[in-house]
C-alpha positions in Angstrom: 5.3 25.8 11.8 4.8 23.1 14.1 1.1 23.8 16.0 0.7 22.4 19.4 -2.8 21.7 19.1 -4.9 21.8 16.4 -8.6 20.3 15.4 -9.2 18.6 11.9 -12.4 20.4 10.1 -15.9 19.0 10.9 -16.4 17.9 7.5 -13.0 15.6 7.3 -14.3 13.9 10.3 -18.1 13.4 8.9 -16.1 12.1 5.7 -14.5 9.9 7.1 -17.5 8.4 9.3 -19.3 8.0 6.0 -16.3 6.1 4.5 -16.2 3.2 6.8 -20.2 2.8 6.6 -20.3 2.2 3.1 -20.6 -0.9 1.5 -17.4 -3.1 0.4 -17.2 -3.5 -3.7 -13.7 -4.5 -4.9 -10.1 -4.3 -3.3 -8.4 -3.2 -7.0 -4.6 -2.3 -6.0 -2.5 -1.9 -3.0 -4.1 -0.8 0.2 -7.7 -0.8 -1.4 -9.7 1.5 -4.2 -8.8 4.9 -2.2 -5.3 3.4 -1.0 -6.2 4.0 2.6 -5.9 0.4 3.9 -9.3 1.1 5.7 -11.8 -1.2 4.5 -15.6 -0.2 4.6 -17.0 -3.4 6.3 -19.1 -3.3 9.8 -20.7 -6.3 11.6 -17.5 -7.8 11.9 -16.6 -10.2 14.5 -15.4 -8.7 17.8 -12.7 -11.4 18.7 -11.7 -14.8 17.8 -10.6 -17.9 19.1 -7.2 -18.7 19.6 -7.3 -20.6 16.3 -8.6 -17.6 14.7 -11.4 -16.8 12.7 -13.5 -19.3 10.6 -10.8 -20.6 7.4 -13.3 -20.4 4.5 -10.3 -21.7 2.2 -6.6 -22.3 1.5 -4.8 -22.4 -1.7 -1.4 -22.7 -3.2 0.3 -21.4 -6.0 1.3 -17.7 -5.1 4.8 -18.3 -5.2 7.3 -16.6 -3.4 7.0 -13.2 -2.4 5.3 -9.9 -0.6 3.1 -8.8 -2.9 -0.6 -8.1 -1.7 -3.7 -9.2 -3.1 -5.9 -7.1 -6.0 -9.7 -8.6 -5.6 -12.3 -7.7 -8.4 -15.3 -9.3 -9.1 -14.7 -13.0 -8.9 -11.3 -12.8 -9.3 -8.0 -12.5 -7.1 -4.6 -11.3 -8.4 -1.0 -11.3 -7.0 2.6 -11.8 -8.1 4.9 -13.9 -7.3 8.1 -16.7 -8.2 9.1 -20.2 -7.6 4.9 -21.0 -7.5 4.4 -24.7 -6.3 2.1 -24.8 -9.4 4.8 -24.0 -12.2 7.4 -26.0 -14.0 10.2 -23.4 -13.1 11.5 -20.7 -10.4 10.3 -17.9 -12.7 8.1 -14.8 -11.7 4.5 -15.1 -12.6 1.1 -12.9 -12.5 -1.5 -15.4 -11.5 -5.2 -15.4 -10.9 -7.2 -17.4 -8.4 -11.2 -17.8 -7.7 -12.4 -15.6 -5.1 -15.3 -17.9 -3.8 -13.0 -21.3 -3.6 -9.3 -20.1 -4.2 -8.8 -22.0 -7.4 -6.0 -20.8 -9.4 -7.5 -19.9 -12.8 -4.1 -19.2 -15.0 -0.6 -17.9 -14.4 1.3 -15.6 -16.9 5.2 -15.5 -16.7 6.2 -12.2 -16.1 10.4 -13.0 -16.0 13.0 -14.1 -13.7 13.0 -14.1 -10.1 14.2 -11.4 -8.1 17.3 -12.9 -6.1 19.2 -10.1 -4.8 20.4 -9.6 -1.1 19.2 -12.2 1.6 16.9 -14.8 0.7 14.4 -13.0 3.0 14.6 -9.8 0.9 14.3 -11.5 -2.4 11.1 -12.1 -4.7 8.4 -9.9 -6.0 6.6 -7.4 -3.7 4.2 -5.0 -6.1 0.6 -5.8 -5.9 -1.5 -6.0 -9.2 -3.7 -3.4 -9.9 -7.1 -4.4 -11.9 -9.1 -1.8 -13.9 -12.2 -3.2 -16.2 -10.9 -6.2 -18.3 -6.7 -5.6 -17.6 -4.8 -5.9 -14.9 -1.5 -4.4 -14.4 1.7 -5.0 -12.5 5.2 -3.9 -12.1 8.4 -6.5 -11.8 11.1 -5.7 -9.3 13.3 -5.1 -12.4 10.8 -2.1 -13.5 9.3 -4.2 -15.9 5.3 -2.6 -16.5 3.0 -5.3 -17.8 -0.3 -5.3 -18.6 -2.3 -8.3 -18.9 -6.2 -9.3 -19.9 -8.0 -10.4 -16.6 -9.8 -13.0 -18.4 -6.8 -15.3 -19.3 -3.6 -13.6 -18.5 -2.9 -12.8 -22.1 0.0 -10.2 -22.3 -1.2 -6.9 -24.1 2.0 -4.4 -23.6 5.0 -4.5 -21.9 7.1 -1.3 -21.2 10.6 -1.4 -19.2 10.8 1.8 -17.2 14.8 1.8 -16.8 15.1 1.8 -20.9 12.0 4.0 -22.2 12.0 6.5 -19.1 15.5 6.5 -17.5 13.9 5.2 -14.4 16.0 4.0 -11.4 15.3 3.0 -7.9 16.6 5.0 -5.1 17.7 1.5 -3.1 18.6 -1.9 -4.2 15.8 -3.6 -3.4 13.9 -3.6 -6.9 10.6 -2.1 -7.9 7.3 -2.8 -5.9 4.8 0.2 -6.5 1.1 -0.4 -7.7 0.3 1.4 -10.3 -2.5 4.2 -10.4 -5.4 4.0 -13.0 -7.3 7.3 -13.1 -9.3 7.6 -16.3 -7.7 7.0 -19.1 -4.3 7.4 -17.4 -1.8 5.0 -15.7 0.3 6.9 -14.0 3.3 5.2 -12.4 7.1 6.3 -11.1 10.0 5.3 -12.9 12.2 7.4 -10.3 14.5 9.2 -13.0 15.1 12.9 -13.1 13.6 13.3 -16.7 10.8 11.0 -16.2 10.5 10.9 -12.1 6.6 10.3 -12.6 4.9 9.2 -16.0 1.3 9.1 -17.3 0.4 6.4 -20.0 -2.6 5.6 -21.9 -3.9 2.5 -19.9 -4.8 0.8 -23.3 -1.7 1.4 -25.5 1.1 2.3 -22.9 1.9 5.5 -24.9 2.8 8.6 -23.2 0.8 10.9 -22.2 3.5 13.2 -19.8 6.1 13.0 -17.9 7.1 14.9 -14.8 10.7 16.0 -13.9 12.0 15.8 -11.0 15.6 17.5 -11.0 17.9 15.9 -8.4 15.7 12.9 -7.3 17.4 10.1 -6.2 15.0 7.2 -7.5 11.4 5.9 -6.4 10.7 4.6 -3.5 8.5 1.3 -2.8 5.3 4.2 -2.4 2.1 4.0 -4.6 0.7 7.1 -5.7 -2.4 8.5 -4.1 -4.7 11.5 -5.7 -5.4 14.5 -3.7 -7.8 17.2 -4.3 -7.1 21.1 -4.1 -10.0 23.0 -4.2 -11.2 20.8 -7.4 -7.6 20.2 -8.7 -6.7 16.7 -8.9 -3.2 16.8 -7.4 -1.0 13.2 -7.6 0.6 12.9 -4.0 3.7 10.5 -4.5 6.8 9.7 -1.9 10.2 9.2 -3.6 13.6 8.1 -2.2 14.1 11.9 -1.8 10.9 12.6 -0.3 6.9 13.6 -1.1 6.3 15.4 -4.2 2.9 16.5 -6.1 2.4 16.5 -9.5 -0.4 18.4 -11.4 -2.5 15.2 -12.4 -3.9 16.9 -15.9 -0.3 18.0 -17.1 2.3 16.3 -14.9 3.7 19.7 -13.9 5.6 19.6 -10.9 3.8 21.6 -8.3 5.8 20.8 -5.1 8.9 18.9 -3.3 9.6 18.1 0.3 13.1 16.8 -0.2 14.4 14.7 3.1 17.8 13.4 3.5 18.7 10.1 2.1 17.7 7.2 3.9 18.0 3.2 3.3 15.0 3.1 1.8 11.4 5.1 1.5 8.3 2.9 1.6 5.4 3.8 3.0 2.4 5.1 1.0 0.8 8.6 2.1 -1.9 9.4 3.4 -4.1 12.4 2.2 -7.2 14.4 3.7 -8.3 17.3 2.0 -5.3 19.4 1.7 -3.4 17.7 4.2 -0.4 15.1 3.2 1.0 12.9 5.8 4.2 10.7 5.0 6.5 8.7 6.7 9.7 7.0 6.4 11.3 4.3 8.2 15.4 3.7 9.7 14.7 6.5 12.1 13.5 9.2 9.8 9.8 9.7 11.0 6.7 11.0 10.1 5.5 14.7 8.8 2.4 16.4 7.9 2.4 19.0 5.2 -0.6 21.5 4.1 -0.9 21.6 0.3 -1.5 25.6 -0.5 -2.5 27.3 -3.6 -0.7 29.8 -4.5 -1.0 32.7 -7.4 -0.5 31.8 -11.1 -1.6 28.2 -10.9 1.1 27.0 -8.6 0.8 24.7 -5.2 3.1 25.2 -2.1 3.3 22.9 1.3 3.4 24.2 4.5 4.9 22.1 7.4 2.3 21.5 10.0 5.0 19.3 11.7 8.7 18.2 10.4 9.5 14.3 10.5 9.0 13.2 13.8 11.0 10.3 14.5 8.3 8.5 16.9 6.3 8.3 13.6 8.5 6.4 11.6 7.3 3.6 9.7 9.4 1.1 8.0 7.6 -1.1 5.3 3.9 -1.9 7.2 2.0 1.3 6.5 -0.1 3.6 8.7 -3.8 3.9 8.7 -5.9 7.0 9.6 -9.0 6.0 11.6 -11.2 9.2 12.6 -8.2 11.7 13.7 -5.5 9.1 14.7 -2.7 7.7 12.9 -2.4 4.1 13.6 1.2 1.8 12.5 4.5 0.3 13.9 7.2 1.8 15.3 9.7 1.5 12.3 10.0 -2.1 12.5 10.1 -3.1 15.9 6.5 -4.7 16.3 5.3 -1.9 18.6 2.2 -0.3 17.6 1.6 3.4 18.0 -1.8 5.4 18.0 -0.9 9.0 17.1 -2.6 12.2 16.7 -2.6 13.5 13.0 -2.8 17.0 13.6 0.1 16.9 16.4 2.0 14.0 15.6 1.4 13.5 19.3 1.9 10.0 20.6 -1.5 8.7 22.2 0.1 5.3 23.0 2.7 2.9 22.0 2.6 -0.4 22.9 4.1 -4.1 22.4 1.5 -6.6 21.2 1.7 -10.2 21.1 3.5 -10.7 17.6 7.1 -9.9 17.4 9.1 -7.9 14.7 7.8 -5.3 11.7 3.9 -5.4 11.4 1.5 -4.1 8.6 -1.6 -2.6 9.6 -5.3 -2.6 8.2 -8.5 -0.8 9.5 -12.2 -2.1 9.7 -15.2 -1.7 11.9 -13.7 0.2 14.3 -10.4 -2.1 15.2 -7.1 -2.2 13.6 -5.8 -5.5 12.4 -2.0 -6.0 13.0 -0.1 -8.7 11.1 3.4 -9.1 12.6 6.2 -10.9 10.5 6.4 -13.7 12.5 3.1 -14.5 11.2 1.2 -13.3 14.3 -2.5 -11.5 13.4 -3.6 -9.3 16.2 -7.4 -7.5 16.8 -6.5 -4.1 18.4 -9.5 -1.5 19.1 -9.3 1.4 17.3 -9.0 3.7 20.7 -6.7 6.7 21.2 -7.5 5.9 24.7 -5.6 3.3 25.5 -3.9 -0.2 23.4 -6.6 -3.0 23.6 -5.8 -6.3 22.3 -8.9 -8.4 21.9 -7.9 -11.7 20.0 -4.8 -13.0 18.3 -3.6 -16.5 16.6 -1.1 -17.5 14.5 -1.3 -17.7 11.2 -1.3 -21.3 9.5 2.2 -22.2 7.8 3.9 -18.7 8.7 7.5 -18.7 9.8 9.5 -19.7 7.2 10.0 -16.3 5.6 8.5 -13.0 7.2 5.0 -12.3 7.2 5.3 -9.0 5.3 2.4 -9.2 2.4 -0.2 -6.7 3.2 -3.8 -7.8 4.4 -7.7 -7.1 2.7 -10.8 -7.5 4.1 -14.0 -7.3 1.5 -17.8 -8.3 2.0 -16.9 -9.5 5.4 -13.9 -12.0 4.7 -10.2 -11.5 5.6 -7.6 -12.3 3.0 -4.1 -13.6 3.6 -0.8 -14.2 1.2 1.5 -16.1 2.9 3.7 -17.1 1.1 3.1 -19.6 -2.0 -0.5 -20.0 0.1 -3.3 -17.7 0.1 -6.2 -18.1 3.1 -9.4 -16.7 3.3 -11.2 -16.1 6.7 -14.9 -15.4 7.5 -15.1 -12.7 9.6 -18.8 -11.9 9.6 -20.9 -12.0 12.8 -23.5 -14.5 12.8 -27.0 -14.2 14.6 
């Protein structure tokens, strides 16, 4: 079913409005606590000077890589190889002080990922923090749990060896694990264990979910949806999105897509709706989860893959009733109506090449691969870029690491560097 017009429920719109006015706390995993890439901060700068907002601090030691940042309490965590502060070119999980950027500790996780051309190499999994533990998956499929205080390794699991895991492409694992109660949930990508739930303290299996015919894990991270009080884990694999019963690990639904080079963006969930996208000219689609007698769940296609909504790896954000993201990896941002997929605008901005996005306080922050960061009004009526600047140190490798906004501060990973900018307004 492909509707020509459909309004979202008023309750959903009100929920979205409440989310963006809540107080900020932590950013414990990829795309934030709710994995929406929408920060709750308000009273942020409406524009910047040519050199960008005020720089609070800059630090080194993150290493090569495209992992984003997890920020909890007074600490920042990321993953990279060839750190300027390390004696070798290996990969490390590293921790920094949130207030000053000082590196507090590093823990070696293994060898660097060096497959493919140089700009494709290195780490890309954002750590996930829960209490006194931080979890990360290396490109080789090593799931590692460490203490947040000193980086001491608690356990390590080889997702390929233990669960028959495999990727649906040649670029290594990049998922950020989900912590839900006592469960650590991730996506090895094997037919017998496409998704697994583990005890977060010990790594012992709780359940495994088989997905016959799956072609492997994608790069997406799991999102929790709730269907009439029933939690469902939604994930996009290399074969397309799936829904898994959070309590039992039973496979509830699949939506197969034709094989493509890689499937990367994390899905967006609102109530019973699931929006997912894939790049390489595939597109974006909207599904509705529907309970069926006997405890099952099916999905209805509200619209199928729309090539205008294709997105390679920059991600898409939902603000109000509209989606904002990059057109595949062209560096041409778009705005589209969620309910119909209809494009409201598509416009080239100040930067070039692929762009990742983050939303906050009525704006969309667009970070292009060439190091340009633009501030754009989240307005479906027209594209309005109100500020942009070139991030210092960019240009050597693509600026692919996703952004974080927390407590009025903008945090950027630019290769070996982490930069902190002040977005707060001043009276």
